[in-house]
Kinemage of the C-alpha trace (Angstrom):
@kinemage 1
@onewidth
@group {chain A} dominant
@subgroup {mainchain}
@vectorlist {calphas} color= white
{ca met a 1} P 112.194 75.879 80.548
{ca asn a 2} L 112.554 79.436 79.270
{ca val a 3} L 112.312 82.675 81.236
{ca gly a 4} L 108.810 83.480 79.982
{ca arg a 5} L 107.319 80.271 81.377
{ca ile a 6} L 109.072 80.751 84.704
{ca leu a 7} L 107.738 84.306 84.939
{ca val a 8} L 104.208 83.091 84.157
{ca lys a 9} L 104.449 80.552 86.983
{ca val a 10} L 105.889 83.112 89.411
{ca asn a 11} L 103.150 85.551 88.405
{ca arg a 12} L 100.398 83.003 89.053
{ca ile a 13} L 101.875 81.877 92.366
{ca ser a 14} L 102.243 85.476 93.537
{ca ala a 15} L 98.657 86.215 92.491
{ca trp a 16} L 97.280 83.261 94.475
{ca leu a 17} L 99.394 84.064 97.535
{ca leu a 18} L 98.338 87.691 97.269
{ca leu a 19} L 94.681 86.644 97.134
{ca ile a 20} L 95.035 84.446 100.225
{ca leu a 21} L 96.896 87.132 102.173
{ca met a 22} L 94.388 89.815 101.179
{ca ile a 23} L 91.504 87.665 102.422
{ca ile a 24} L 93.340 87.177 105.726
{ca phe a 25} L 94.114 90.912 105.809
{ca ile a 26} L 90.467 91.881 105.273
{ca ile a 27} L 89.089 89.359 107.772
{ca ser a 28} L 91.637 90.289 110.430
{ca gly a 29} L 90.969 94.004 109.893
{ca tyr a 30} L 87.259 93.420 110.342
{ca ala a 31} L 87.911 91.265 113.409
{ca trp a 32} L 90.200 93.935 114.886
{ca trp a 33} L 87.721 96.747 114.252
{ca asn a 34} L 84.592 94.849 115.292
{ca met a 35} L 86.276 92.737 118.015
{ca thr a 36} L 84.653 89.559 116.707
{ca leu a 37} L 85.737 86.404 114.884
{ca leu a 38} L 89.263 86.416 116.354
{ca pro a 39} L 90.874 87.396 119.653
{ca leu a 40} L 92.008 91.027 119.550
{ca his a 41} L 95.745 90.306 119.793
{ca met a 42} L 95.555 87.708 116.996
{ca ala a 43} L 93.531 90.004 114.748
{ca arg a 44} L 95.983 92.860 115.293
{ca arg a 45} L 98.972 90.629 114.594
{ca leu a 46} L 97.437 89.067 111.467
{ca his a 47} L 96.571 92.533 110.207
{ca thr a 48} L 99.895 94.262 110.834
{ca glu a 49} L 102.582 91.586 110.391
{ca pro a 50} L 102.248 90.516 106.715
{ca asp a 51} L 102.264 94.040 105.257
{ca leu a 52} L 105.792 93.774 103.884
{ca leu a 53} L 105.023 90.396 102.314
{ca leu a 54} L 101.910 91.916 100.717
{ca val a 55} L 104.003 94.700 99.199
{ca ile a 56} L 106.568 92.241 97.830
{ca leu a 57} L 103.925 89.970 96.310
{ca phe a 58} L 102.058 92.953 94.886
{ca leu a 59} L 105.200 94.358 93.255
{ca val a 60} L 106.192 90.973 91.811
{ca his a 61} L 102.715 90.417 90.386
{ca val a 62} L 102.303 93.916 88.954
{ca leu a 63} L 105.795 94.188 87.489
{ca ile a 64} L 105.660 90.794 85.769
{ca ser a 65} L 102.188 91.582 84.397
{ca thr a 66} L 103.442 94.975 83.209
{ca arg a 67} L 106.373 93.288 81.459
{ca phe a 68} L 104.043 90.919 79.619
{ca thr a 69} L 101.689 93.754 78.675
{ca leu a 70} L 104.491 95.933 77.326
{ca ala a 71} L 105.872 92.976 75.350
{ca arg a 72} L 102.423 92.294 73.913
{ca trp a 73} L 102.168 95.951 72.863
{ca arg a 74} L 105.761 95.823 71.521
{ca val a 75} L 106.824 98.806 73.614
{ca gly a 76} L 110.540 99.520 73.947
{ca his a 77} L 113.577 97.304 73.830
{ca lys a 78} L 113.126 94.125 75.899
{ca lys a 79} L 116.300 94.499 78.003
{ca leu a 80} L 115.669 98.191 78.634
{ca val a 81} L 112.081 97.531 79.703
{ca asp a 82} L 113.267 94.778 82.067
{ca leu a 83} L 115.892 97.079 83.557
{ca leu a 84} L 113.410 99.936 84.025
{ca leu a 85} L 110.839 97.645 85.648
{ca ile a 86} L 113.430 96.242 88.054
{ca ala a 87} L 114.546 99.787 88.905
{ca ala a 88} L 110.934 100.885 89.440
{ca gly a 89} L 110.189 97.864 91.638
{ca thr a 90} L 113.306 98.409 93.722
{ca ser a 91} L 112.602 102.107 94.176
{ca phe a 92} L 108.971 101.480 95.154
{ca phe a 93} L 110.080 98.822 97.640
{ca trp a 94} L 112.618 101.186 99.234
{ca leu a 95} L 109.954 103.907 99.343
{ca val a 96} L 107.644 101.569 101.260
{ca leu a 97} L 110.475 100.621 103.615
{ca ser a 98} L 111.253 104.277 104.280
{ca ile a 99} L 107.593 105.014 105.079
{ca arg a 100} L 107.311 101.969 107.312
């Protein structure tokens, strides 16, 4: 199995996990604000705990999709683009950690 197929699978898995977590995030935020659907402590925990996982999944999904888009447009050298995307993802992740 080549790298491209693995990245496609990782991209799809991250997209589905991101969708599931975003639905939980939205429902728990509504439940926390409206004090319905879930107990308050559970809604608060479901809304505030998975934020780092959401950021990781979002970065993985966006960076892999960006790599495929740039390859489709034939932009830049493949290794350089990969290196720049990894550097951008790492710097954005550390930025989020510093804000948190």
